[in-house]
C-alpha positions in Angstrom: 19.8 -17.7 33.1 19.0 -15.1 35.2 17.2 -12.0 34.2 20.1 -10.0 34.6 22.3 -12.7 32.4 19.5 -12.0 30.0 19.4 -8.6 29.7 23.2 -8.1 29.4 23.6 -10.7 26.5 26.2 -13.4 26.5 30.0 -13.3 26.8 32.0 -14.9 24.2 32.5 -18.2 26.4 28.4 -18.6 26.4 28.4 -17.6 22.6 31.3 -20.6 22.4 28.8 -22.9 24.9 25.3 -22.5 23.1 26.8 -23.6 19.7 28.5 -26.6 21.4 24.8 -27.3 23.2 23.6 -27.1 19.4 26.1 -29.4 17.7 25.8 -31.9 20.9 21.9 -31.9 20.5 22.1 -32.5 16.5 24.7 -35.4 17.3 22.2 -36.9 19.6 19.2 -36.7 17.3 21.3 -38.1 14.8 22.3 -40.8 16.8 18.1 -41.6 17.0 17.8 -41.3 13.4 16.4 -38.2 13.5 18.6 -36.6 11.3 22.5 -35.3 11.2 24.1 -32.0 11.2 23.3 -31.1 7.8 21.7 -27.8 6.6 18.4 -27.5 8.0 15.6 -26.4 5.8 15.2 -22.7 5.0 12.3 -21.0 6.3 10.1 -18.8 4.3 11.7 -16.1 4.9 15.2 -16.6 3.8 13.5 -18.5 0.5 12.1 -14.9 -0.2 15.7 -13.3 0.7 17.8 -15.3 -1.4 18.9 -17.5 1.1 22.9 -17.5 2.3 25.0 -16.8 -0.5 22.3 -14.7 -2.4 21.9 -12.5 1.0 25.4 -11.2 0.6 26.4 -7.7 -0.9 29.0 -9.5 -3.5 29.6 -12.3 -4.9 32.7 -13.4 -3.1 33.2 -16.6 -2.3 32.7 -17.7 1.1 35.3 -18.5 3.6 35.4 -21.7 5.0 33.2 -22.1 7.5 32.9 -25.0 10.4 30.0 -27.7 9.3 26.7 -26.0 9.9 24.8 -27.2 12.8 21.4 -28.0 12.7 19.8 -27.0 16.2 17.1 -29.8 17.3 15.4 -27.5 19.5 13.3 -24.7 17.6 15.5 -21.5 17.8 12.5 -18.6 18.1 12.8 -14.9 17.8 10.7 -13.2 20.6 9.1 -9.4 20.1 11.0 -8.9 16.7 9.3 -5.3 15.2 10.1 -3.5 11.9 12.3 -0.7 12.4 14.4 -2.7 15.1 17.9 -2.7 14.0 18.3 -5.5 16.6 15.7 -7.8 14.9 17.0 -6.8 11.4 20.6 -7.9 12.7 19.0 -11.3 14.1 16.9 -12.0 10.6 20.3 -11.0 8.7 22.2 -13.4 10.3 19.3 -16.0 10.1 18.9 -15.7 6.0 23.1 -15.4 5.5 23.9 -18.1 7.5 20.7 -20.6 6.6 19.4 -21.0 10.1 15.6 -21.8 10.5 14.0 -19.2 12.7 10.7 -19.3 13.9 8.3 -16.5 15.7 7.9 -17.2 19.6 4.7 -16.1 21.3 5.0 -15.4 25.4 4.4 -19.0 26.0 7.7 -20.1 24.4 9.4 -18.2 27.3 11.3 -20.3 29.8 9.6 -20.3 33.3 11.0 -17.7 35.5 11.6 -15.4 32.3 10.1 -11.9 31.9 8.8 -10.7 28.6 10.7 -8.0 28.1 9.6 -5.5 25.3 12.8 -5.6 23.3 13.8 -8.4 21.3 15.1 -12.1 22.1 16.2 -15.4 20.8 15.0 -18.6 22.4 16.4 -21.8 22.3 15.1 -24.6 24.1 14.0 -24.4 27.9 17.0 -22.7 29.7 18.6 -20.1 27.1 17.3 -16.9 26.6 19.2 -14.3 24.7 17.6 -10.5 24.9 18.1 -7.3 24.2 21.2 -7.0 22.2 21.1 -7.7 18.3 24.9 -8.4 18.1 24.6 -11.2 20.5 21.9 -13.0 18.4 23.5 -12.4 15.3 26.5 -14.2 16.8 24.6 -16.7 18.2 22.8 -17.3 14.8 25.9 -17.2 13.1 27.8 -20.0 15.0 24.6 -22.4 15.1 24.6 -21.9 11.0 28.6 -22.6 10.8 30.0 -19.6 10.8 34.0 -19.2 12.0 34.0 -17.3 15.4 37.0 -14.6 14.7 38.0 -12.1 17.2 38.5 -9.5 14.6 34.8 -9.5 13.7 34.1 -9.7 17.2 35.9 -6.4 17.8 34.1 -5.0 15.2 30.9 -5.9 16.8 32.2 -4.3 19.8 33.1 -1.2 17.8 29.6 -1.0 16.4 27.9 -1.0 19.8 30.3 1.3 21.8 30.5 4.0 19.1 27.9 4.0 16.2 24.0 4.0 18.7 24.2 7.3 19.4 21.7 9.9 17.8 25.0 10.6 15.6 26.5 8.0 14.1 29.8 9.1 15.2 33.5 9.0 13.5 33.4 6.7 10.9 37.3 7.4 10.0 38.6 4.3 12.1 35.7 2.3 9.9 36.6 3.8 6.2 40.7 3.5 7.0 40.2 -0.7 7.6 37.8 -0.9 4.6 40.6 1.0 2.4 43.2 -1.7 3.4 40.7 -4.4 2.9 41.2 -6.8 0.0 37.8 -6.2 -1.1 36.8 -2.9 0.1 33.3 -4.1 1.0 34.2 -6.7 3.6 35.7 -6.0 6.9 36.9 -9.4 7.7 38.1 -11.9 5.1 36.3 -11.7 1.7 33.1 -12.4 2.2 30.0 -11.2 4.4 30.6 -11.8 8.2 28.8 -11.2 11.4 30.8 -8.0 11.8 29.3 -6.6 7.9 25.7 -7.5 9.4 26.1 -5.5 12.6 27.7 -2.6 10.9 25.7 -1.9 8.2 22.4 -2.6 10.1 23.1 0.0 12.2 24.4 2.4 8.9 21.1 2.1 7.9 19.5 3.8 10.8 21.9 7.0 9.4 21.3 6.6 5.8 19.8 10.0 5.3 23.6 11.3 6.0 25.2 9.0 3.5 26.2 11.6 1.5 28.7 13.3 4.5 30.1 9.9 5.0 33.8 8.8 3.9 33.7 7.6 0.5 35.2 4.5 1.6 32.3 3.8 3.6 29.6 5.1 1.3 31.1 2.4 -1.2 31.0 -0.4 1.4 27.2 0.8 2.7 25.7 0.9 -1.0 27.8 -2.3 -2.3 25.4 -3.9 0.6 22.5 -2.1 -0.4 20.8 -5.2 -2.4 21.0 -7.5 0.5 19.8 -5.1 3.1 16.7 -4.2 1.2 16.1 -8.3 0.7 16.5 -8.8 4.7 14.3 -5.7 5.3 11.7 -7.2 3.0 11.8 -10.3 5.0 11.6 -8.8 8.4 7.7 -9.3 8.8 8.0 -13.0 8.2 9.9 -13.1 11.3 7.4 -11.0 13.2 4.4 -12.2 15.5 1.1 -11.0 14.4 -0.1 -8.1 16.9 -2.4 -9.0 19.3 -6.1 -7.8 18.4 -7.7 -6.0 20.7 -11.6 -7.1 21.1 -13.1 -3.9 20.7 -11.2 -3.4 17.4 -13.5 -2.0 14.9 -11.6 -4.7 12.2 -14.2 -7.1 12.5 -12.3 -9.8 10.6 -9.0 -9.5 13.0 -11.3 -9.9 15.7 -12.7 -13.2 14.5 -9.1 -14.4 13.6 -7.3 -13.3 17.1 -10.2 -15.3 18.7 -9.3 -18.5 17.1 -5.5 -18.1 17.1 -6.3 -17.4 20.9 -8.5 -20.9 21.0 -5.9 -22.8 19.1 -2.9 -21.6 21.4 -4.9 -23.1 24.4 -5.9 -26.4 23.0 -2.5 -27.1 20.8 0.0 -24.9 22.2 2.9 -26.3 19.9 0.6 -26.4 16.7 2.0 -23.6 14.0 -0.5 -21.5 12.3 -0.7 -19.9 9.0 -0.8 -16.0 9.0 -4.1 -16.5 7.2 -6.7 -18.8 8.8 -10.4 -17.0 8.9 -12.2 -16.3 5.5 -15.8 -14.7 4.9 -18.1 -17.8 4.1 -18.9 -17.9 0.5 -22.3 -19.1 1.1 -24.0 -17.2 4.0 -26.2 -20.2 4.6 -23.4 -21.6 6.5 -22.0 -19.0 8.4 -20.6 -15.4 8.3 -16.8 -16.9 8.8 -14.9 -19.6 8.4 -11.4 -21.0 10.1 -9.4 -23.0 8.0 -6.8 -23.4 11.1 -7.5 -27.0 11.9 -5.9 -28.6 8.9 -2.4 -26.8 9.0 -2.3 -27.1 13.0 -2.9 -30.8 12.8 -0.1 -31.3 10.2 2.2 -29.2 12.1 1.7 -31.3 15.5 2.0 -34.4 13.7 5.1 -33.1 11.9 6.4 -32.2 15.5 5.5 -35.6 17.3 3.2 -33.5 19.6 -0.1 -34.8 18.6 -2.3 -35.6 21.6 -3.7 -39.0 22.0 -7.5 -37.8 21.2 -6.9 -36.2 18.2 -6.8 -38.3 15.2 -7.1 -35.4 12.5 -8.3 -32.2 11.8 -12.0 -32.6 12.6 -11.0 -33.6 16.3 -8.8 -30.5 16.5 -11.5 -28.4 15.5 -14.0 -29.8 17.8 -11.3 -29.1 20.7 -11.3 -25.7 19.4 -15.0 -25.4 19.5 -15.5 -26.8 22.8 -13.0 -24.4 24.5 -14.6 -21.5 22.8 -17.7 -22.7 24.3 -21.8 -21.8 23.7 -21.4 -18.8 25.2 -19.0 -16.5 23.8 -19.5 -12.9 23.5 -18.6 -12.6 19.7 -18.7 -15.8 18.1 -21.6 -18.2 18.0 -22.9 -21.2 16.2 -19.9 -23.0 15.5 -19.8 -26.2 13.3 -17.5 -28.0 11.8 -17.7 -28.4 8.1 -15.9 -30.9 5.7 -12.4 -32.0 6.7 -12.1 -29.4 9.4 -13.3 -26.1 8.6 -14.9 -24.2 11.6 -18.2 -21.9 10.4 -19.3 -19.3 13.2 -21.4 -16.8 13.0 -21.1 -13.6 15.0 -23.7 -12.7 17.8 -26.0 -9.9 17.5 -25.7 -8.7 20.8 -21.9 -8.2 20.1 -23.0 -6.2 16.6 -25.3 -3.9 18.7 -22.3 -3.1 20.6 -20.1 -1.9 17.8 -23.4 -0.1 16.2 -23.8 1.8 19.3 -20.3 3.0 19.6 -20.4 5.0 16.1 -24.3 5.9 16.5 -24.4 9.6 15.6 -20.3 9.7 15.8 -18.1 8.7 12.8 -17.4 5.4 11.2 -14.5 3.5 12.8 -11.3 3.4 11.0 -8.1 1.1 11.0 -5.4 2.5 13.3 -2.8 3.3 11.5 0.6 5.1 11.6 0.7 8.2 9.3 2.9 8.3 6.6 4.3 11.0 3.8 2.3 10.0 0.8 2.7 11.2 -2.9 0.0 10.5 -5.4 0.7 11.4 -8.8 -2.2 11.8 -11.0 -4.4 13.5 -13.8 -1.1 14.7 -15.7 -2.6 16.6 -18.8 -0.4 18.2 -21.3 -0.3 21.8 -21.6 -1.7 23.6 -24.6 -4.1 20.3 -25.0 -7.6 19.9 -23.7 -8.0 17.1 -21.3 -9.8 14.2 -23.3 -11.7 10.9 -22.3 -8.0 9.2 -21.5 -7.6 11.6 -18.4 -10.8 10.5 -17.1 -9.5 7.3 -15.3 -5.9 8.9 -14.1 -7.9 11.7 -12.8 -10.8 10.0 -10.7 -8.9 6.9 -9.4 -6.3 9.4 -8.1 -8.5 11.6 -6.3 -10.1 8.4 -4.8 -6.8 7.3 -3.9 -5.7 10.2 -2.1 -9.3 10.8 -0.5 -9.0 7.4 1.4 -5.2 8.1 2.7 -6.1 11.0 4.0 -9.4 9.6 5.7 -7.2 7.2 7.8 -4.8 10.0 8.9 -1.8 9.8 6.2 -0.6 13.2 4.9 -0.7 13.3 1.2 0.6 15.7 -1.5 -1.5 15.8 -4.6 0.7 16.0 -7.4 -0.2 16.7 -11.0 2.6 16.0 -13.3 1.3 18.1 -16.4 3.1 17.9 -19.4 4.7 21.7 -19.7 8.0 21.1 -20.8 9.6 19.6 -24.3 10.3 20.0 -27.9 6.6 21.0 -28.6 6.6 24.1 -27.1 8.9 25.6 -29.8 6.3 24.6 -32.2 3.5 26.7 -30.0 5.2 29.4 -29.4 5.8 30.1 -32.7 2.3 29.7 -33.9 1.4 31.9 -31.0 3.9 34.9 -32.0 2.5 34.4 -35.8 -1.4 34.5 -35.0 -1.3 36.5 -31.9 1.5 39.6 -32.4 0.2 41.5 -29.8 0.2 38.9 -27.2 2.4 40.8 -24.8 -0.4 43.8 -24.6 -3.4 41.5 -25.2 -4.0 37.8 -23.8 -5.1 35.5 -26.6 -8.4 34.3 -26.3 -7.6 30.9 -26.9 -10.8 29.0 -26.2 -10.1 25.7 -28.4 -6.9 24.6 -27.1 -7.2 20.7 -29.5 -7.9 23.3 -32.2 -4.9 25.5 -31.5 -2.7 22.6 -31.2 -4.2 21.0 -34.8 -2.9 24.1 -36.3 0.7 24.3 -35.2 1.2 21.0 -35.6 0.0 21.4 -39.7 2.0 24.3 -39.7 5.2 22.4 -38.4 4.5 19.8 -40.6 3.9 21.2 -43.8 6.1 24.2 -43.6 10.0 23.9 -43.2 11.1 27.4 -42.3 8.4 27.1 -39.5 9.7 23.9 -38.4 13.1 25.2 -38.4 12.0 28.0 -36.5 10.4 26.3 -34.2 13.4 24.0 -33.2 15.5 27.2 -32.7 12.6 28.4 -30.0 13.1 25.2 -28.1 17.0 26.1 -27.1 15.8 29.6 -26.6 13.0 28.7 -24.0 15.3 26.1 -22.6 18.2 28.6 -21.9 15.9 30.9 -20.1 15.1 33.8 -23.0 12.4 35.9 -21.3 10.6 36.8 -24.5 9.7 32.9 -24.6 9.4 32.3 -21.3 6.8 34.5 -20.9 5.1 33.0 -24.0 5.4 29.9 -22.5 3.7 30.8 -19.2 0.7 32.4 -21.5 0.0 29.2 -22.7 0.3 27.2 -19.4 -1.9 29.8 -17.8 -4.6 29.2 -20.5 -4.5 25.4 -20.1 -4.7 25.3 -16.3 -8.1 27.5 -16.8 -9.5 24.5 -19.1 -7.9 22.0 -16.7 -9.8 23.6 -13.7 -13.4 23.4 -15.7 -12.9 19.5 -15.2 -11.3 19.8 -11.6 -13.9 22.0 -10.5 -17.2 19.6 -12.3 -15.4 16.3 -10.6 -14.6 18.2 -7.1 -10.8 17.4 -7.8 -8.0 19.3 -6.3 -4.5 18.6 -7.5 -1.0 20.8 -6.7 1.0 21.5 -10.0 4.6 20.0 -10.5 5.0 19.6 -13.9 8.0 18.8 -16.0 9.6 21.9 -16.1 9.6 21.9 -12.1 12.6 18.8 -12.6 14.4 20.1 -15.1 17.1 22.1 -13.1 17.2 19.1 -11.1 18.3 16.2 -13.6 21.9 17.3 -14.4 22.2 16.5 -10.6 21.0 13.1 -11.2 22.8 12.6 -13.8 25.9 13.6 -12.3 25.0 10.9 -8.9 24.3 7.8 -11.1 28.0 8.3 -13.4 30.2 8.7 -9.6 28.1 5.5 -9.1 29.4 3.8 -12.2 26.1 3.1 -13.2 25.8 5.2 -16.6 26.3 3.4 -19.7 27.5 5.5 -22.8 25.2 4.4 -26.0 25.8 5.2 -29.4 25.9 9.0 -30.0 26.9 9.8 -26.5 23.5 8.9 -24.7 23.5 8.8 -21.2 22.1 5.1 -20.1 21.1 3.1 -16.8 20.4 -0.5 -17.4 18.5 -2.3 -15.1 17.8 -6.1 -14.4 15.4 -7.9 -16.4 15.1 -5.2 -19.0 16.8 -5.0 -22.3 15.8 -1.1 -22.9 17.9 0.8 -20.8 16.8 4.3 -19.1 17.9 7.2 -21.0 19.4 9.6 -18.7 20.5 12.2 -21.2 19.9 11.9 -25.1 22.8 12.0 -28.1 21.8 15.6 -28.2 22.4 16.1 -24.3 18.3 16.9 -24.4 16.5 15.1 -21.5 13.3 13.1 -22.1 10.7 11.4 -20.0 13.3 9.3 -18.1 15.1 12.1 -17.2 12.0 13.7 -15.5 10.6 11.1 -14.0 14.2 9.8 -12.4 14.5 13.3 -11.2 10.8 13.4 -9.7 11.3 10.2 -8.0 14.8 11.7 -6.3 12.7 14.8 -5.2 10.1 13.1 -3.8 11.9 10.3 -1.9 14.9 13.3 -0.4 13.4 16.3 -0.5 9.2 15.4 0.4 10.1 12.6 2.5 7.7 10.3 0.9 7.2 6.9 2.5 4.9 5.6 -0.1 5.0 6.8 -4.0 1.8 6.2 -6.0 1.7 6.8 -9.9 -1.4 6.5 -11.7 -1.2 6.0 -15.3 -2.3 4.2 -18.3 -1.1 0.4 -18.0 1.1 0.6 -21.1 3.9 2.6 -18.8 4.1 0.2 -16.5 7.4 -1.3 -17.8 8.8 2.3 -17.5 8.3 3.1 -13.7 9.0 -0.5 -12.7 12.3 0.3 -14.4 12.6 4.2 -12.5 11.5 2.3 -9.2 14.5 -0.6 -9.6 16.7 2.3 -10.6 16.1 4.0 -7.6 16.3 0.9 -5.0 19.9 -0.1 -7.3 21.3 3.6 -6.4 20.2 3.9 -3.0 17.4 5.9 -2.8 15.0 3.6 -1.5 16.4 3.5 1.7 13.9 3.0 4.8 11.6 0.7 3.4 9.7 3.0 1.2 6.7 1.7 -1.3 6.8 2.6 -4.9 3.6 1.7 -6.8 2.2 2.3 -9.8 -1.3 1.7 -10.4 -1.8 1.1 -14.2 -5.3 1.3 -15.6 -6.9 0.2 -19.0 -8.6 1.9 -22.3 -12.0 3.3 -21.7 -13.7 2.1 -25.0 -16.7 2.7 -27.3 -19.5 0.3 -28.0 -17.3 -0.9 -30.6 -14.7 -2.1 -28.3 -12.3 0.6 -29.8 -10.7 3.7 -27.8 -13.8 5.8 -27.1 -13.9 8.7 -29.7 -16.5 10.9 -31.1 -18.7 10.0 -34.4 -15.9 12.0 -36.5 -13.5 9.9 -34.8 -11.8 12.5 -32.9 -10.9 12.2 -29.3 -13.8 13.2 -26.8 -13.2 16.0 -24.7 -13.9 15.4 -21.0 -15.7 18.5 -20.6 -18.2 17.3 -23.4 -18.7 13.8 -21.8 -19.2 15.1 -18.3 -21.9 17.8 -19.2 -23.4 15.5 -21.6 -23.9 13.1 -18.3 -25.5 16.0 -16.4 -27.9 16.8 -19.4 -29.0 13.4 -19.9 -30.2 13.3 -16.2 -32.0 16.5 -16.0 -33.7 15.2 -18.8 -34.7 12.0 -16.9 -35.4 14.5 -13.5 -37.5 16.5 -15.2 -39.4 13.9 -16.9 -40.2 12.3 -13.5 -41.0 15.8 -11.7 -43.4 15.8 -15.0 -45.3 12.5 -13.8 -45.1 13.2 -10.2 -42.7 10.7 -9.7 -39.7 13.2 -7.9 -39.3 15.2 -4.5 -37.4 17.8 -6.0 -38.7 21.2 -7.9 -37.4 22.3 -11.6 -35.3 24.9 -9.7 -33.0 21.7 -8.2 -32.8 20.0 -11.4 -29.5 21.1 -12.4 -28.0 20.7 -9.0 -29.2 17.4 -8.4 -28.6 16.6 -12.0 -24.6 17.4 -11.7 -24.1 15.2 -8.0 -25.8 12.5 -10.0 -24.3 12.6 -13.3 -21.0 13.4 -12.4 -21.1 10.4 -9.4 -22.5 8.5 -12.4 -19.4 8.8 -14.7 -17.0 8.2 -11.7 -18.8 5.2 -10.2 -19.0 3.4 -13.4 -15.2 3.8 -13.7 -14.3 3.1 -10.0 -16.2 0.0 -9.1 -14.0 -2.2 -11.4 -10.4 -3.2 -11.1 -8.4 -0.4 -12.7 -6.4 -2.8 -14.7 -9.0 -3.7 -16.9 -10.8 -2.3 -19.9 -14.4 -1.0 -19.8 -17.0 0.1 -22.5 -18.2 3.6 -22.1 -21.9 3.7 -21.5 -24.6 6.4 -20.6 -27.5 4.0 -20.5 -25.7 1.8 -18.4 -24.0 4.0 -16.1 -27.6 6.5 -15.6 -29.3 3.2 -15.3 -31.5 3.4 -11.5 -31.3 -0.4 -11.1 -28.2 -2.3 -10.6 -24.8 -1.1 -9.5 -24.5 2.4 -10.5 -24.7 5.6 -8.5 -28.4 6.7 -9.6 -29.3 3.4 -7.9 -26.7 4.0 -4.4 -28.1 7.6 -4.3 -31.7 6.6 -4.9 -31.4 3.7 -1.9 -29.5 6.4 0.5 -32.4 9.2 -0.5 -34.9 6.0 0.8 -33.7 6.1 4.0 -33.3 9.9 4.3 -37.1 9.8 3.2 -38.1 6.9 6.2 -36.4 9.4 8.6 -38.0 12.5 7.5 -41.5 11.0 7.3 -40.8 9.2 10.8 -40.2 13.2 12.2 -42.8 14.5 10.4 -45.4 12.2 10.7 -45.0 10.3 14.1 -43.2 13.0 15.9 -39.7 10.7 16.2 -36.3 12.6 15.5 -33.8 10.6 15.0 -31.2 13.3 16.2 -33.5 13.1 19.7 -33.0 9.4 19.9 -29.4 9.8 19.4 -29.2 12.6 22.5 -31.1 10.2 24.4 -29.0 7.3 24.1 -31.4 5.2 22.2 -30.3 1.7 22.1 -30.3 -0.3 18.8 -32.0 -3.6 19.0 -31.0 -6.6 16.5 -34.0 -9.4 16.1 -34.6 -10.1 12.6 -32.4 -11.6 10.6 -32.5 -8.7 7.7 -31.5 -6.3 10.7 -28.6 -8.9 11.6 -27.4 -8.7 7.9 -27.6 -5.1 7.6 -25.4 -4.6 10.9 -22.8 -7.4 9.7 -22.3 -5.2 6.3 -21.9 -2.3 8.4 -19.6 -3.7 10.8 -16.9 -4.6 7.6 -16.5 -0.7 6.9 -13.1 -1.1 8.8 -11.9 -4.0 7.1 -12.7 -3.0 3.5 -10.7 0.6 4.3 -7.7 -1.7 5.7 -8.0 -3.9 2.2 -8.2 -0.8 -0.1 -5.0 0.8 1.7 -3.0 -2.1 0.3 -3.8 -2.0 -2.8 -5.4 1.2 -3.4 -8.1 0.2 -5.7 -11.3 2.0 -5.0 -13.6 -1.0 -6.4 -13.2 -2.5 -2.6 -15.3 0.4 -1.4 -17.8 0.0 -4.0 -18.3 -3.4 -3.5 -18.9 -2.2 0.0 -21.6 0.4 -0.6 -23.2 -1.5 -3.2 -23.6 -4.9 -0.7 -24.6 -2.3 1.9 -27.7 -0.2 -0.1 -28.8 -4.4 -0.9 -28.8 -5.0 2.6 -30.4 -2.0 3.6 -33.0 -2.5 1.0 -34.1 -5.8 2.0 -34.0 -4.5 5.7 -36.8 -1.9 5.1 -38.6 -4.4 2.6 -38.9 -7.1 5.3 -38.6 -4.7 8.7 -41.5 -2.2 9.1 -40.0 0.9 10.2 -42.6 3.4 10.8 -44.9 2.4 13.8 -43.8 -0.4 14.6 -42.7 -1.4 17.9 -38.9 -1.3 16.9 -39.1 2.0 15.3 -36.7 4.0 17.4 -34.0 1.3 16.9 -34.8 0.6 13.6 -34.7 4.5 12.9 -31.1 4.5 14.2 -30.1 1.7 12.2 -31.5 3.9 8.9 -29.5 6.5 10.3 -26.0 4.8 10.4 -26.9 3.1 7.2 -27.0 6.4 5.3 -23.9 7.8 7.7 -21.8 5.1 6.3 -22.9 5.7 2.8 -22.3 8.9 2.5 -18.7 8.4 4.1 -18.0 6.2 0.9 -19.6 8.5 -1.1 -17.0 11.1 0.3 -14.2 8.8 -0.5 -15.2 7.8 -3.8 -15.6 11.8 -4.6 -19.7 11.5 -5.0 -21.7 14.2 -4.0 -24.5 13.2 -1.9 -28.1 14.5 -2.3 -31.2 14.1 0.5 -33.7 14.5 -2.2 -34.3 13.1 -5.7 
């Protein structure tokens, strides 16, 4: 096929020829005993999207089609990419018609065909269908047994000629056709066809304008949304992993790329899973281990393309090792382990090169596409003090924000405070009675917990107070000026108390309280009603049911009031459509997991999640006392967060003063409080962040303030040790690290402990990449703890000062302190240079 033909796509006759070729190949294979023309096995991606019939937008019966043809030659998609409409069409067709489409690489292109940036469909050695998503969709549909109709083809042509501009164009013709359709959600017949796939795929590019489309087109598009979302989720399964530059800071990705290229060189037709490289569990065996030989051998054997000299995975592994050779710049000491695992070590030369790049600069980070992120965390209630229950959401949320911001995402730090609801009628009434002159003199309420308890006591014991308080709620929500003023007083007092905690923990938030969404709730309910998704339950409550849950979301109570479900759905819509969030992270205790799962599913069902946005809930466990129950004071009260933090600082001050008296500290008494705050607050944070957030843990001052083991205190002391070595080098040996950096001094790695430290330093970008997925800060805690261990071994086993390698080793100390400081900043821990 000529390159010109490749670019402009196939004609109708060529498409038919392609289908006939596939059918002919299938018959030949059947005659040889290699299988008939039955359905081909669904690929992994097809299974994920529900297979042929489940990918349809509705359960309408499938139109009778020709017998599906099983191509004996592999159908491959080349240059597929996320966000590409042509790729989306091809993947949708593959899942709809159950055609096994693999991932193509450059080596799969037939001779004489140039690699283009656009997607292309490859079939055998002489058919390349490139550029057009419609042509690929048609070809796959025909291979899957779809009937060819001129009507469906005409609609594909309408999409190609009128709907691909910056603006989608006039949709009246489409609306008219849908209104006359027997199902109103199919263009041809009563089931999805290639026409629907192509039209809906293009509509999805303009989904932000859906409300301006004709009502028939809106209904059509939204009926196909579940299938569209499933296909979008499957697209990554059809995309080749991007080639990794050998200078990429992610060491795991670099080593993986090295082995992928080696396997492609020795066994071009072998299929490899996405993950073939892991760290060695035991470093005695190597730094990394490749498991690719086993699946590659299996795929070669299955396809009948095993080389004569390859009898098993060990022989294939040996061929890979031979290809890489003994003088590779990055990997060395390649050995076969067990049934075909390949272990290797990273060369000191490569580690030196990478560390030299960051000396005096900053640590490398993964190269990612910036996104708009919303992180909902902390979220205390107005008129209540922050207590130990708010600790985890606050510090996990701050760390999550810092990680996202570090790699370049724009982060909206949302504090979803509880500033609206029926409790305010009670609080306002109590405020009026206790502080009748509140208009002239702002009440001096210093103990919010006590204020709330007293108001609640009156509410429970005094019927007249209770009745008045209930009436107050209506006055507040209707906008009564006096009541709004009292409400604002309570909010301002609370904010001042919250800020005391945020100042201690170095936390930044921006308030979007429940009241912010109150006027946005009616429109949300109206939208769900118009889509026919609201169920009127007993008493007139307006509810929305979602799959998998018996209890619905209640958008409006039977008394016409709003609750958490109403507010959270309004918040979701605002964040998705006004803030244009690509990723939303809500951080609360684990018990609210089902609630947020329901909210997120309802948002998807109504069509708010229309561009691959990611909705994520991080649910955390309980902070417990030594008895394994919720952490409380001796009297059984909830522990105020301010008191908890101040106690940690007080204990650290006592420890530092004792060290000063014993001559074991490098600070003065005037510096004790500042250092105690950094260490004390850091100890509380790290003790929480170092574990999986989903787990419970027992709060212990003794454990978190321990100078040994995996604690912030140990880590801060470890970093200070490196600072002390560098300060001593300058003072006693006249060697200034900053001057070494300016003069371009080189790092040289010779001792095993130097190499171990360098290897851990180089793992930083990999650690950040892992953290960006689940957003669990414990990955960073693990990294910095392992770094401190490797650093301690280094300065213990290698003499730094007054050694022949002093300059190089001082640079290693410098990079280590730089890496530790970066980790502390991501975790929200203040660093100190002396303790």
